[in-house]
C-alpha positions in Angstrom: 35.1 26.2 2.6 35.7 30.0 2.0 36.1 32.4 4.8 32.7 33.9 4.0 31.1 30.4 4.2 32.9 29.8 7.5 31.5 33.0 9.0 28.0 32.2 7.8 28.1 28.7 9.2 29.5 30.0 12.5 26.7 32.6 12.6 24.1 30.0 11.9 25.5 27.6 14.5 26.0 30.3 17.1 23.5 30.1 20.0 20.6 32.5 19.8 19.7 34.8 22.6 17.1 33.4 25.0 14.3 35.9 23.8 14.9 35.1 20.1 15.0 31.4 20.9 11.6 31.6 22.6 10.2 33.5 19.6 11.5 30.8 17.2 9.9 28.1 19.3 6.6 29.9 19.3 6.8 30.3 15.5 7.5 26.6 15.1 4.6 25.8 17.4 2.0 27.8 15.5 3.4 27.3 12.0 1.5 24.7 10.0 3.2 21.4 9.4 3.7 20.0 5.9 0.7 17.8 6.3 -1.4 20.7 7.4 -0.3 22.8 4.4 -1.1 19.9 2.1 -4.5 19.6 3.9 -5.3 23.2 3.1 -4.2 23.0 -0.6 -6.2 19.8 -1.0 -9.2 21.5 0.4 -9.2 23.9 -2.5 -8.6 21.0 -5.0 -11.5 19.1 -3.5 -13.7 22.2 -3.7 -12.9 22.5 -7.4 -13.6 18.9 -8.2 -16.8 18.8 -6.1 -18.0 22.0 -7.8 -17.5 20.5 -11.3 -19.3 17.3 -10.3 -22.2 19.2 -8.8 -22.5 21.2 -12.0 -22.5 18.0 -14.0 -25.1 16.5 -11.6 -27.4 19.4 -12.0 -27.1 19.4 -15.7 -27.8 15.7 -15.7 -31.1 15.8 -13.8 -32.3 18.8 -15.6 -31.6 17.1 -19.0 -33.4 14.0 -17.7 -36.3 16.1 -16.6 -36.8 17.5 -20.1 -36.5 14.1 -21.7 -38.9 12.4 -19.2 -41.5 15.1 -18.4 -41.0 17.7 -21.1 -40.0 21.3 -20.8 -43.4 22.5 -19.4 -45.3 19.7 -17.6 -49.0 20.3 -17.1 -51.9 18.4 -15.7 -53.4 15.7 -17.9 -50.1 14.5 -19.4 -49.9 10.7 -19.0 -46.1 10.8 -19.0 -46.3 12.5 -15.6 -47.5 9.1 -14.2 -45.7 6.5 -16.3 -42.3 8.1 -16.6 -41.6 8.4 -12.8 -42.8 4.8 -12.4 -40.6 3.4 -15.2 -37.6 5.3 -14.1 -38.4 4.2 -10.5 -38.0 0.6 -11.6 -34.6 1.3 -13.0 -33.5 3.2 -9.9 -34.7 0.4 -7.6 -32.7 -2.2 -9.6 -29.6 0.0 -9.5 -29.9 0.6 -5.8 -30.6 -3.0 -4.8 -28.2 -4.8 -7.1 -25.3 -2.3 -7.7 -25.3 0.8 -5.4 -26.8 0.0 -2.0 -24.8 2.8 -0.5 -26.7 5.3 -2.7 -29.9 4.8 -0.8 -31.2 7.8 1.3 -30.4 11.5 1.3 -26.6 11.4 1.9 -26.4 13.4 5.1 -26.5 10.4 7.5 -24.3 8.4 5.2 -21.7 11.1 5.4 -21.9 11.3 9.2 -21.5 7.5 9.4 -18.4 7.8 7.2 -17.0 10.3 9.7 -17.8 8.5 13.0 -18.0 4.8 12.0 -15.9 4.1 8.9 -13.0 6.5 9.5 -14.0 8.8 6.6 -14.4 6.0 4.1 -16.9 6.5 1.3 -16.4 4.3 -1.7 -16.1 5.8 -5.2 -18.7 3.3 -6.3 -21.2 5.0 -3.9 -20.3 8.3 -5.4 -21.0 7.0 -8.9 -24.2 5.3 -7.8 -25.5 8.5 -6.0 -24.8 10.6 -9.1 -26.7 8.3 -11.4 -29.6 7.2 -9.3 -30.3 10.6 -7.8 -30.1 12.3 -11.2 -32.6 9.7 -12.6 -35.0 10.0 -9.6 -35.0 13.8 -9.4 -35.1 14.2 -13.2 -38.1 11.8 -13.5 -40.2 13.9 -11.0 -39.6 12.2 -7.6 -40.3 14.8 -4.9 -36.7 15.0 -3.7 -33.9 17.6 -3.9 -30.3 17.6 -5.2 -28.6 19.2 -2.3 -28.1 16.2 0.0 -26.8 13.9 -2.8 -24.4 16.7 -3.8 -23.2 16.7 -0.2 -22.5 13.0 -0.3 -20.9 13.2 -3.7 -18.5 15.9 -2.4 -17.7 13.9 0.7 -17.0 10.8 -1.4 -14.6 12.6 -3.7 -12.8 14.0 -0.7 -12.5 10.5 0.8 -11.2 9.0 -2.4 -8.5 11.7 -2.7 -7.4 11.3 0.9 -7.1 7.6 0.5 -5.0 8.0 -2.7 -2.6 10.3 -0.9 -2.4 7.9 2.1 -3.4 10.6 4.6 -3.4 9.7 8.3 -6.6 8.2 9.8 -7.5 11.5 11.6 -7.1 13.5 8.3 -9.0 10.9 6.4 -12.0 11.3 8.8 -11.9 15.1 8.4 -11.9 15.1 4.6 -15.5 13.8 4.5 -17.1 16.9 6.0 -14.7 19.1 3.9 -16.0 17.5 0.7 -19.6 17.6 2.1 -19.3 21.4 2.5 -17.9 21.8 -1.0 -20.7 19.8 -2.6 -23.5 21.5 -0.6 -22.1 25.0 -1.3 -22.1 24.4 -5.0 -25.6 22.9 -5.0 -27.1 25.5 -2.7 -25.3 28.5 -4.2 -24.8 29.4 -0.5 -21.3 28.8 0.9 -21.9 30.2 4.3 -25.0 28.1 4.9 -23.1 25.0 3.6 -20.3 25.7 6.1 -22.7 26.2 9.0 -24.8 23.1 8.1 -21.7 20.9 8.1 -20.6 22.3 11.4 -24.1 22.1 13.0 -25.2 18.7 11.6 -22.1 16.7 10.5 -19.1 17.7 12.6 -20.8 19.2 15.7 -17.7 21.1 16.8 -14.7 22.6 15.0 -11.2 23.8 15.3 -9.4 26.6 13.4 -7.7 24.1 11.1 -11.0 22.3 10.2 -12.9 25.5 9.8 -10.2 26.9 7.5 -10.3 23.8 5.3 -14.1 23.7 5.2 -14.2 27.4 4.2 -11.6 27.0 1.4 -13.4 24.0 0.0 -16.9 25.6 0.1 -15.6 28.9 -1.5 -13.7 27.2 -4.2 -16.6 24.9 -5.2 -18.9 28.0 -5.2 -16.5 29.8 -7.5 -16.6 26.9 -9.9 -20.4 26.8 -9.7 -20.8 30.5 -10.4 -18.6 30.2 -13.5 -21.4 28.1 -15.0 -24.5 29.5 -13.3 -23.6 33.1 -12.6 -23.5 35.0 -9.3 -27.2 35.8 -9.0 -29.0 34.4 -5.9 -31.1 31.3 -6.4 -34.3 33.2 -5.9 -35.3 36.7 -6.9 -37.1 38.2 -4.0 -39.1 41.5 -4.3 -38.0 44.3 -1.9 -38.8 43.4 1.7 -39.3 46.1 4.4 -40.6 45.9 8.0 -42.3 49.2 8.6 -44.6 48.3 11.5 -43.1 46.3 14.4 -46.6 45.0 15.1 -46.2 42.9 12.0 -43.8 40.7 13.9 -46.9 39.1 15.5 -47.9 37.9 12.0 -44.5 36.4 11.5 -44.7 34.8 15.0 -48.0 33.1 13.8 -46.1 31.8 10.8 -43.4 30.4 13.2 -46.0 28.6 15.3 -47.7 27.2 12.2 -44.4 26.1 10.7 -43.3 24.5 14.0 -46.4 22.3 14.2 -46.2 21.4 10.4 -42.6 20.4 10.8 -43.5 18.0 13.6 -46.3 16.5 11.5 -43.9 16.1 8.6 -41.2 14.5 10.8 -43.6 12.1 12.4 -45.0 11.1 9.0 -41.5 10.3 7.7 -40.5 8.6 10.9 -43.5 6.3 10.7 -43.6 5.6 7.0 -39.9 4.9 6.3 -39.5 1.9 8.6 -42.8 0.5 7.5 -41.7 0.4 3.9 -38.2 -0.8 4.8 -39.6 -3.8 6.7 -41.7 -5.0 3.8 -40.5 -8.1 2.0 -37.3 -7.7 0.0 -39.0 -8.1 -3.4 -41.1 -5.0 -2.7 -37.9 -2.9 -2.7 -37.7 -3.4 -6.4 -41.1 -1.7 -6.9 -41.4 0.8 -4.1 -39.7 3.7 -6.0 -41.9 2.9 -9.0 -45.1 2.9 -6.9 -43.9 6.1 -5.2 -43.2 7.7 -8.6 -46.6 6.6 -9.9 -48.4 8.2 -6.9 -46.3 11.4 -7.1 -47.0 11.5 -10.9 -50.7 11.0 -10.2 -50.7 14.2 -8.0 -49.2 16.0 -11.0 -51.5 14.4 -13.5 -54.7 15.4 -11.6 -53.7 19.0 -11.1 -50.5 19.8 -9.2 -47.4 19.0 -11.3 -45.6 21.7 -9.2 -44.9 19.1 -6.5 -42.7 17.0 -8.9 -39.0 17.4 -8.7 -37.1 20.0 -6.5 -39.6 22.8 -7.3 -37.3 25.8 -7.5 -39.4 27.5 -10.1 -42.5 27.1 -8.1 -40.8 28.6 -5.0 -39.8 31.6 -7.1 -43.5 32.0 -8.2 -44.6 31.8 -4.6 -42.2 34.5 -3.7 -43.8 36.7 -6.3 -47.4 36.0 -5.0 -48.6 34.1 -8.1 -50.8 31.7 -6.2 -53.9 32.1 -4.0 -53.6 31.1 -0.4 -55.7 28.0 -1.0 -53.4 26.8 -3.8 -50.4 27.5 -1.7 -51.7 25.5 1.2 -52.7 22.6 -1.1 -49.2 22.6 -2.6 -47.6 22.6 0.9 -49.6 19.6 2.0 -49.3 17.7 -1.3 -45.5 18.3 -1.3 -45.3 16.8 2.2 -47.2 13.7 1.0 -45.2 13.4 -2.2 -41.9 13.8 -0.4 -42.8 11.3 2.3 -43.7 8.7 -0.4 -40.5 9.3 -2.5 -38.1 9.4 0.4 -39.6 6.5 2.4 -39.5 4.3 -0.7 -35.7 4.3 -0.6 -35.3 6.5 -3.7 -32.0 8.4 -3.6 -32.6 12.1 -3.1 -32.5 14.9 -0.6 -34.8 16.7 1.8 -33.4 20.3 1.5 -35.4 21.4 -1.6 -38.7 19.8 -0.4 -38.3 21.5 2.9 -37.8 24.9 1.3 -40.7 24.3 -1.0 -43.1 23.4 1.8 -41.9 26.3 3.9 -42.3 28.8 1.0 -45.8 27.5 0.2 -46.8 27.6 3.9 -45.3 31.1 4.3 -47.1 32.4 1.2 -50.4 30.9 2.3 -50.1 32.4 5.8 -49.1 35.8 4.3 -51.9 35.8 1.7 -54.5 34.7 4.3 -53.4 37.4 6.8 -53.4 40.1 4.1 -56.9 39.1 3.1 -58.3 39.3 6.7 -55.9 42.0 8.0 -55.4 44.5 5.2 -53.4 46.9 7.4 -50.4 44.5 7.2 -47.9 46.0 4.8 -45.5 43.0 4.4 -45.5 41.4 1.0 -46.5 37.8 0.4 -43.0 37.2 -0.9 -41.6 38.2 2.5 -43.8 35.6 4.2 -42.9 33.0 1.7 -39.2 33.8 2.3 -39.5 33.6 6.1 -41.5 30.4 5.7 -38.6 28.7 4.0 -36.4 29.4 7.0 -39.1 28.4 9.4 -39.6 24.9 8.1 -35.8 24.5 7.7 -35.3 25.3 11.4 -38.3 23.3 12.6 -37.8 20.2 10.4 -34.0 19.9 9.9 -33.3 21.5 13.3 -30.4 23.6 12.2 -31.4 27.0 13.6 -28.2 29.0 12.7 -28.1 27.6 9.2 -31.7 28.4 8.6 -31.2 32.1 9.2 -28.1 32.4 6.9 -29.7 30.2 4.3 -32.6 32.6 3.8 -30.2 35.5 3.6 -28.0 33.8 1.1 -30.6 32.3 -1.1 -32.5 35.6 -1.3 -29.6 38.1 -1.2 -31.8 40.2 1.1 -30.7 41.1 4.6 -33.7 43.4 5.5 -35.7 40.3 6.5 -33.3 39.3 9.3 -35.5 40.2 12.2 -38.7 38.3 11.1 -36.5 35.3 10.1 -34.8 35.1 13.5 -38.1 35.5 15.4 -40.2 33.0 13.3 -37.3 30.4 13.1 -36.7 30.5 16.8 -40.4 29.9 17.6 -40.6 27.0 15.0 -37.4 25.4 16.4 -38.6 25.6 20.0 -42.0 24.1 19.2 -40.5 21.3 17.1 -37.9 20.5 19.7 -40.5 20.3 22.5 -42.9 18.1 20.5 -40.4 16.0 18.6 -37.3 15.7 20.9 -35.4 13.6 18.4 -34.3 15.4 15.2 -35.3 13.8 12.0 -31.8 12.9 10.9 -31.2 11.2 14.2 -34.5 9.3 13.8 -33.2 8.0 10.4 -29.9 7.0 12.1 -31.7 4.9 14.7 -33.9 3.3 12.0 -30.7 2.3 10.2 -29.3 0.6 13.3 -26.5 3.2 13.9 -25.6 5.2 17.0 -24.2 8.5 15.7 -23.6 11.5 18.0 -26.5 13.8 18.2 -25.4 17.3 17.2 -28.4 18.9 18.8 -27.7 17.2 22.1 -24.1 18.3 22.0 -25.3 21.9 21.4 -27.7 21.8 24.3 -25.5 19.8 26.6 -24.7 21.6 29.9 -20.9 21.7 30.4 -19.5 21.7 33.9 -16.8 24.2 34.7 -14.2 24.4 37.5 -16.3 26.9 39.4 -19.0 24.2 39.7 -16.7 22.0 41.9 -14.2 24.2 43.7 -14.5 24.8 47.4 -13.0 27.4 49.8 -9.3 27.1 50.8 -9.0 24.7 53.7 -5.3 24.0 53.6 -2.4 26.1 54.8 -1.1 28.7 52.4 2.6 29.7 52.7 5.1 31.7 50.8 8.1 30.3 48.9 10.4 32.2 51.3 8.9 30.3 54.3 11.1 27.6 55.8 10.6 23.8 55.7 10.1 23.8 59.4 7.3 26.4 59.1 5.5 24.1 56.5 5.8 21.2 59.0 4.4 23.3 61.8 1.4 24.4 59.7 0.6 20.9 58.6 0.7 19.7 62.2 -1.5 22.6 63.4 -4.2 22.0 60.9 -3.8 18.2 60.6 -3.5 18.1 56.8 -1.1 16.3 54.5 -0.5 19.2 52.0 0.2 22.9 52.0 -0.1 25.4 49.1 3.0 27.5 48.5 3.0 30.7 46.5 6.3 31.4 44.9 8.0 34.7 44.3 6.5 34.9 40.7 3.0 34.1 42.1 3.0 30.6 40.7 1.8 27.8 43.0 3.2 24.6 44.4 1.4 21.9 46.4 3.8 20.5 49.0 2.8 17.1 50.4 3.8 15.6 53.7 5.9 12.8 52.0 7.8 15.4 50.0 8.4 17.5 53.1 9.7 14.5 55.0 12.2 13.7 52.2 13.4 17.3 52.1 13.9 17.6 55.8 16.1 14.5 55.7 18.4 16.1 53.2 18.3 19.8 54.0 18.3 22.1 57.0 15.0 23.0 58.6 15.6 26.7 57.9 15.9 26.2 54.1 13.3 28.2 52.2 10.7 26.1 50.5 11.3 27.6 47.1 15.0 26.5 47.3 14.1 23.0 48.3 11.4 22.2 45.7 11.9 21.5 42.1 11.1 23.7 39.1 7.7 22.2 38.3 4.7 24.3 39.1 0.9 23.8 39.1 -0.5 25.0 35.8 -2.8 28.1 36.2 -6.5 27.1 36.5 -9.4 29.5 36.4 -13.1 29.2 37.4 -14.5 29.3 33.8 -12.3 26.5 32.4 -14.0 23.2 31.7 -14.0 20.9 34.7 -12.4 18.0 32.8 -9.4 20.2 32.0 -8.3 19.7 35.6 -8.3 15.9 35.6 -4.8 15.3 34.0 -3.1 17.3 36.8 -4.3 15.1 39.8 -1.7 12.4 39.0 1.0 15.0 40.1 -0.8 17.4 42.4 -3.3 16.4 45.1 -4.7 19.9 45.4 -5.2 22.4 42.6 -5.4 26.2 43.4 -8.0 28.1 41.3 -6.9 31.6 40.6 -8.7 34.9 39.8 -8.2 36.0 36.2 -8.1 39.7 37.1 -5.5 39.2 39.9 -2.8 36.7 39.2 -2.0 34.5 42.2 -5.2 35.4 44.1 -7.1 32.3 45.0 -10.8 31.7 44.2 -10.7 28.3 45.9 -9.2 24.9 45.6 -10.0 21.7 43.7 -9.4 18.1 44.6 -10.0 14.9 42.6 -12.8 13.9 44.9 -14.5 17.3 44.3 -14.5 16.7 40.5 -15.8 13.1 40.8 -18.6 14.1 43.2 -19.7 16.9 40.9 -19.9 14.6 37.9 -21.9 12.1 40.0 -24.3 14.9 40.9 -24.7 15.9 37.3 
């Protein structure tokens, strides 16, 4: 070894100063591990693959639509009835015999993969979802592509994680990452996709999970925009709120949407188990019968209800229908979607929900303009707000519903009416239908998945809810052991709190004190006699359960003031915590 190498090795092996050593430990603690770095890189890769699959999925169902229904379906075409029925037979056979996991929307299946099956979604299910949903949506079933895209993305992520032999915890978290990627590409709305996955699938998040979800959603959206462009999904006329009194009209829309969302939820909640409990042989014909009935609605005058209906939504945003036609389309779309979804046909609820909301909003806006001409808001504005209203009331994701409207329209001037109407619809729906629709489907499927709405609304206890005034002696670290013994005897307690020179706290018990007095002089300062461990700082606003791990070491926990270190707000014992939980 050369002298230079010797010096370098010596420098590298030389002990670091204490401050630099602490900084190095901090960097090691916050720096991502190799698995975490791989996790982030894979999130981008999953986003790209999911984006490509969603692009292919959309192209597939649009191509099938042209083949099955023609480029411009109109009433009186017999293919509107027989094509959905024929394709329904094919879809039913595929679902029953080959792809049972493809049944349903895909949202609950992804949640089940996360909470029940350790993130496992078979690639067979991904293939089945792609094929059957494309056939169903393309043939005119009243369903949407967003939920299937979510499950396709989650399935791809699950497969990649299994191939790389990721840990069980990572495997579970890959499913929602892929879900966000698939939904972002299908929705052309990455922020809404991220929020929906957090609100409905995960329920909570950490910085690492959020970063991965964001990377996957953005990368899939970039891929989708390479094919479809960066324009928003809907082109909305300029929206302006000139008169604050018009908020009352939007409030009426919120009330109407809240009640309609409840009716829609109860209809699905009733019809779906009825059809599922019919004899098994009927499962081979239910999608066909549903397709025939949806096709009949189109044949006899309203082909707009067939398929996702994005073009019809855009027409409603530009006030191309009368209020009576808009109301009829909303009600018929509810009927058609209930039939298609309850029959077990693979497909999603997002697009139908937006469709119904847009028609309802347009109908309310047109009606109010007719009878209250002083209102200056456009019909398109009401249709746009209506989309968010039903999304908030039916799917029960209030935060997602607001951002979804903003992203899909590219218009931020509508934010105040959207927040007002969505909140009203959400509160009405929650009071009349306590169980969200996805949770209803979960119970019907025999699963017990966590309720994200209950988690959001759950009242969390904090330390301040259980602490009580200081009723034990408080000493300083410089006080002697004999002083501690005197104070214990005076107050008849078995523990004293000791504040050290650096304002940290120690709980000295009678047994500890007896052992110290046997080995040391009575005049010895407490801070010299005790060990180096200290009670971790606790504050009133911390979660109550955060105190539980410390009771195995400390019988009493001092609760400090955040603004004045060392100043006591009260104390906490294990019995205090348990009694507070019993009361709750």
